[in-house]
C-alpha positions in Angstrom: 0.0 0.0 0.0 1.4 3.4 -1.0 1.9 5.9 1.8 -0.8 8.5 2.3 1.5 11.0 4.0 1.7 14.2 1.9 5.2 15.0 3.2 6.5 11.6 2.0 5.0 12.2 -1.4 6.6 15.6 -1.6 10.0 14.1 -0.6 9.7 11.3 -3.1 8.7 13.6 -6.0 11.5 16.1 -5.3 14.2 13.5 -4.9 13.2 11.7 -8.1 13.1 15.1 -9.9 16.6 16.0 -8.7 18.0 12.6 -9.8 16.4 13.1 -13.3 19.0 15.7 -14.0 21.4 12.8 -14.8 19.4 12.2 -17.9 18.8 15.8 -18.8 18.3 19.1 -16.9 14.6 19.8 -16.8 12.0 21.8 -15.0 11.3 19.0 -12.6 14.9 18.9 -11.4 15.1 22.7 -11.2 12.0 22.7 -9.1 13.6 20.2 -6.7 16.8 22.2 -6.5 15.1 25.5 -5.9 12.7 24.1 -3.3 15.5 22.6 -1.3 17.7 25.7 -1.6 14.8 27.9 -0.5 14.1 25.7 2.6 17.8 25.6 3.5 18.1 29.4 3.1 15.0 30.1 5.1 16.2 27.8 7.9 19.6 29.5 7.9 18.0 32.9 8.0 15.8 32.0 10.9 18.6 30.4 12.8 20.8 33.5 12.2 18.1 35.8 13.6 17.7 33.5 16.6 21.5 33.5 17.3 21.6 37.3 17.1 18.7 37.5 19.5 20.0 34.9 22.0 23.7 35.6 21.9 23.8 39.3 21.1 20.7 41.3 21.9 19.4 39.4 25.0 22.8 39.7 26.9 23.1 43.3 25.8 19.8 44.2 27.4 21.1 42.7 30.7 24.1 45.1 30.7 26.8 43.3 28.7 27.7 46.3 26.6 30.9 44.7 25.2 28.6 42.9 22.8 28.0 46.2 21.0 31.4 45.8 19.3 30.5 42.6 17.4 27.0 43.8 16.7 28.3 47.1 15.2 30.9 45.3 13.1 28.2 42.9 11.9 25.9 45.7 11.0 28.6 47.3 8.9 28.3 44.4 6.6 24.9 45.8 5.4 26.6 49.1 4.4 27.3 47.4 1.0 23.7 48.2 0.0 24.1 51.9 0.9 25.7 54.0 -1.8 28.7 56.1 -0.7 29.7 54.0 2.4 30.3 50.6 0.8 33.9 50.8 1.9 32.8 50.1 5.4 32.2 46.5 4.5 36.0 46.0 4.6 35.9 46.1 8.4 33.7 43.1 9.1 35.3 41.2 6.2 38.8 41.9 7.6 37.6 41.0 11.1 36.2 37.6 10.1 39.1 36.7 7.8 41.7 37.7 10.4 40.1 35.7 13.2 39.3 32.7 11.0 42.8 32.6 9.6 44.4 32.8 13.0 42.2 30.0 14.4 42.7 27.9 11.3 46.5 28.4 11.3 46.8 27.5 15.0 44.6 24.4 14.7 46.3 23.4 11.5 49.8 23.7 12.9 48.8 21.7 16.0 47.0 18.9 14.3 48.2 18.7 10.7 51.9 19.4 11.3 52.9 18.7 14.9 50.3 15.9 15.4 51.2 14.2 12.1 54.9 14.3 12.9 54.4 12.9 16.4 52.2 10.2 15.0 54.8 9.4 12.4 57.5 8.6 14.9 57.8 4.8 15.2 56.8 3.5 18.6 59.6 1.5 20.1 57.6 0.0 22.8 54.5 -1.9 21.8 53.5 -4.8 19.6 55.1 -5.5 16.2 52.1 -4.2 14.2 52.3 -0.8 16.0 56.0 -0.4 15.2 55.5 -1.4 11.6 52.6 1.0 11.2 54.8 3.9 12.6 57.6 3.0 10.3 55.4 2.9 7.2 53.8 6.2 8.2 57.2 7.9 8.6 58.5 6.5 5.3 55.3 7.7 3.5 55.6 11.2 4.9 59.3 11.6 4.0 58.9 10.2 0.5 55.8 12.3 -0.3 57.7 15.4 0.9 60.6 14.4 -1.3 58.2 14.0 -4.2 56.8 17.6 -3.7 59.9 19.4 -2.6 62.6 18.0 -4.8 60.8 18.7 -8.1 63.9 19.5 -10.1 64.3 18.3 -13.7 67.5 16.6 -12.8 67.4 14.5 -9.7 70.0 12.3 -8.0 69.3 8.6 -8.2 68.3 8.5 -4.5 65.9 11.5 -4.9 64.3 9.7 -7.9 63.8 6.5 -6.0 62.3 8.3 -3.0 60.1 10.5 -5.2 58.8 7.4 -7.0 58.0 5.7 -3.7 56.2 8.9 -2.6 54.2 8.9 -5.8 53.1 5.3 -5.1 52.0 6.3 -1.6 50.0 9.3 -3.0 48.3 7.0 -5.5 47.3 4.5 -2.8 46.1 7.4 -0.6 44.0 8.9 -3.3 42.6 5.5 -4.3 41.5 4.8 -0.7 40.0 8.3 -0.5 38.0 7.7 -3.7 36.9 4.3 -2.4 35.7 5.8 0.8 33.8 8.5 -1.0 32.2 5.9 -3.3 31.1 3.8 -0.3 29.6 6.9 1.3 27.7 7.8 -1.9 26.5 4.2 -2.2 25.2 4.3 1.3 23.3 7.5 0.5 21.8 5.9 -2.6 20.8 2.8 -0.7 19.1 5.0 1.9 17.2 6.8 -0.8 16.1 3.6 -2.5 15.0 2.3 0.9 12.9 5.5 1.4 11.2 5.0 -2.0 10.4 1.3 -1.5 9.6 1.1 2.2 8.4 4.6 3.2 6.8 5.8 0.0 5.6 2.6 -1.9 5.6 0.5 1.3 6.7 -2.6 -0.6 
């Protein structure tokens, strides 16, 4: 028996319409795209207003006047729509880029560089598999760095061998990443088919 829930029917029609773009872009697919984008944009807008009210305006009314600074900086972003003072939008943009870049750099250095180097050091104490894993990780990092750094036309025989090993490691890493993405996409497709068959058509 087919589902009688109108929301299930809307979801099924929209998802089938979006998938139909693989055959040819059509009005059905565009309707699905625009509907989902509108819902997401509306949800994002309402959440943004709620965050401004809860995090900014409500504490400000209780006497936390330091919040005037981020509120004013955020309001300057709307000066883009006022002729003559569009240059004021540089302040919120610079503020966000500076803070975001600083946080990203700090986290990136701590996790991507220091953390990877510490993880690459072979563990002397432990089982044989742990030591072997550390050695392989260290060799992979050193050879991949050799592949990217020593990119001269003329390489020494040792550099050529290390660069070739690094290229093999890169190929294996990219293949595993693609395989993981493919498995994730397959899981999504299976969930969608399950929604069509069990929730919508109730087969």
